[in-house]
N, C-alpha and C positions, 0 to 999 in steps of 0.2 A: 679450660676444657678437660674433662676427665681423661685419664691416661689411655683408656681403651679407644678413644677417638682422636688422640693427639696427632695421628698420622694424617688427618685431614687438614691440618692447620694451614699448610703452605700450598695446598693443591690449587686454590682459586687463582693465584697469580699466573700459574702455568696455563690453566684452562682459559682464563679471560684473555690473556695475550694472544693465544692461538685463535680464539674465537674472533677477536677484533681484526686480526690480520686476514683471516680467511674471508670474512664478510667484506671488508674494504677491497680486497684484491679482486673479488668476483664482480663487484658492482661498478668499479671505476669507469669502465667503458660506457655504460649507459648514462652516466652523469654528463656526457657531452650533449645529450638531447633531452634530459629530464632535469627540471629544476627541483630543488628540495625545499619543502616547507614544513615547519613544525606547528602543531596545533594542540591546544588544550581543550578544544570543543569536540562534541560528538561528531560533528562533520565540518567540512571546510568549503568555503565559497570561493570558487575560482572564476574571476570575471575576465572576459575577453577584452580585446583592445577597444579603445574609444577616445574621444577628445572633443575639442571645440571647433575643429576645422580651421580653415584659413581666416586670418584676421581681415575684417573690412576696413576701409579707409577711415581715418579719424578726421572729423570736420573742424576740429579745434575747440569745440565746446562740449559736445555730447559724447559720453562714454558709450561704447558698444558692449552690451551685456551678452555674454556667451550662452548658447543653448547647447548643452552637451549631447552628443550622439554616442550611444552606447552599443557595445556588443551584447553578449549573452552570458548568463551566469550558470556555471556547472557546479552541482553539489557533489563533493567527494566524501564518502563515508568510510573511514578506516575500519578495518576489522582486526581482531586479535588472532595470532597464530603462535603455537608453542610446540616444543618437542623436548623430551628429557632423555638423559643418558647417565649412567652411573660409572664411577671409577671403583673398581674392586680393590680390597685391601691387598690381596696377593699380587695383583698386577702392578699396583702402586709400589709395593715393596721391592719388586723385581726391577721396575723402571718407572719411577714416579714421574719424571719430566716427560718421558715419551708417552706414557699412558694418558696423562693429563692433557698433553698437547694434541693427542689423537682425538680425545673427546671434544676439546675446544674447537679443533679444526672441523670435525664432522658437524657439530652444531652450528658453527659459523657458516659453513658451506650450505647447510640446509636453510638457514635464515636468508642468506644472500640469494639462493636459488628460488626461494619462495617469492621474494620481491621481483627477481628477474623474470620469472615465469608469468607473473601477473602483468608485468610491462609488455612482454611478448604477446600476451592474449589481448591487451588493449590494441596493439597494432593489427593483430589478426582480425579483431572485431571492427576495424575501421570500415570494412566492406559489408558489415552485417546491419541490415536495415532495422533490426530489432534493438540494436545498441546505439542509442542516440545521446547527443550532448545537449548543452543548454539551449541550442538553437532548434532543437527538435529533429535534427538530421544526423545520419551516421557521419563519422569523421571524414570519410571519403564520400562525397556526394556532388552531384551536378547542379544542385539548387540550394546552396546555403544562403539564407537571408543575410544581407549586408549589415543590417542594424536592427535594434529594437526601438520601440517607441515608448516604453515604460514597463512597469512590472505590476503583477498582481500577486501580492505576497512575495514568495521567493522565485516565482516564475516570470520570465521576461517575455513580453509580447512582441511579435514580429512587426516591424514597420514595412508594410507592403510597398510604400513609395520609395524605399531605399534600394530596391532591386535585389538581385541574387548574383552569386558567383559560383564557379565550379572549380573544385580541386581534385577532379577525378578524370583520368584519361584511360584509354585501353590499348596503349602502344606497347609493343615488345621493346625490351631494353636495348637501346642503341644510342650513339652520339646524337643522332637526329632527334630521337624522342626526348632526350634530356634537354637539348637546346629548345625544343618546342615547349616543354614544361617551364623552362626558365623564362621564355618569352611570355607565357601566360601569367606567370607571377609578376612580371614587370608591369602588368596592367591592373594588378590588384590594388584596391584602395582600402583604407581603414574605415570603420563605421562612420567617421565624420568627413569622409570624402577625400582625404589626403592620400598621396601615393604611399604604398606599404614600404617600398624600398627594401625588400627582402634580398638577402644574399644567399641564393639557393646553391650552396657549394658542398653539401654533404649528400651523398647517394646512399640510400638504404635499400638493401637487396636481400632476397631469400638466400639460403645456403646454396641452392642449385645455381644461382646467378653469380656466385662469387667469382668464378673463373672469368666470366664476361666482364664483371666489374674490374678485375685486375687488368684485363686487356685495355679497358677504357682509361683507368686511373693509373695503372702501373703498379708493380709490386709494392712500392713504397707509398702508395696512396696518391701519387701524382700522375696526371695524364701525360703519356708520351706517344706522339703520333705513330711512331714505328710499331707500337704494340697494338694499334687499332687496325685490324685487317680491312676495314671499310674506308679508311682514310686515304687522302692524297698526301704523300709524304712532304710535298712542297706547300701544302695548304697551311694557313694560319691555325694555330691550336685554339679551339673555342672553349676548352675546358681546363685551362692551365692550373687552376687552384682546386680542382675537384678531388674530394676524398670519398671513401666508401666505408660502410659499416654493415655487417651482417645482422639482420633482424630475424632470427629463427633458430630453433633448436628442438630436437625431438619432434613432437607433434604440434608445437606452438610457434607463433610468429607468422611471417609471410609464407603463403603457398608458393609453389615452385616458380611461377612466372611473375609473381607480384614484386613491385619495387616502388620506391618513392624518392623524391628529391626535396630537401628541406633546408631552412636557415637554422643552424644549430643554436644561435644566440636567441632567436625568437622562440624556438622550441623550448628552451629553458624557462622562458617567461610564461609560455602558454600551456605547457604540459608539465604536470607536477606529480612528484612523489611526496605524499603527505604522511608525516609521522605524528602519531600521538606519543608513541614510544619507539625510539630507534632500536634496532636489534641489540639485545643485551643478553648476558648469561647470568643466571642466579644460582647460588649454592643453597641447597635445601637441607635442613636438619632432618635426619632420619633416626628412627629407633634402632635400626640395624647398624651395629658398630663396624660391620665389614663392608659397608657400601657408602660412597660419597656421591650424592645425587646432584646433577646439574641440569638446569632447564634453560633452553634458548627461547627467547620471547621477542615478538615484534608486533606492533599495532600500527597498521599502515593502509593506505589506499592510493590508487593512481587514477589520473583522469586528464582530460584536455579541455581547455577553455576557448580555443579558437582553432580554425582550420586553414587560415590563409598562409601560415608559415610552412605548409607542407602540401605537396601535390603527389597523389597516389596514382599508380597505374595498375590496372587489373585486366591484363590481356586474356582473351578467350582461349 
């Protein structure tokens, strides 16, 4: 490298380290409810739950051939996002490590928050009839079809004989409303008619409902009856393993009264953060010897493939 740009040589290791840390630190919380998938295709096909159902009895001679019952397929199309920032010669000469770390941290934070905000908007749009999944319904709906009967190209066709299910209620957040939703989930079946067996133990709330969530779950995320003003202190604790997470920030995510209850393990299977390129930072050669340019880049999309693993509430 020519002498007039030699000062750029070691910058990348400082920028890259700060970028990676800032990105991972911001997104760790969301990975409790988002699965991560890598793709080399222009889009990603996320297929909901399905199977062969209960086995019939064997007569000792004839094999029973399975007929698979399927959910629906959602197409997630990742998009590219980028942002650039430069390290100046004077700033690097005064404090190379500090200046490079600042640029790396700022770009990493921007990349992480871009992914985070898209995830929040996915939850906000759960109640938007114009934002539909593979089953043709919004994520929060009272009439999700249970199964499909086949496909036409990449679109799955509803099986009208399979019936429907609802994952949308309108109850204000309370212990009674949570247990009601958990009872609903206990009756959910997979597309092939088997019990879903969801463990609905993660409460998702708006920022405005965090104080109420703390009363229900406790400051450490665990329910304590004495913290619930509506409970009988001598009553059995119905929500012993319940934890909560805030889904909202700025103008995105849940509105003030909205909340949901979900199975985080099933969420990670059915709700995906799809990367073609994970957040990365690139050093760019410039003609200007006094500037060292860095570009943060990510190519991603988010989407859901099933709605059984989460029950939303949208009180009036």
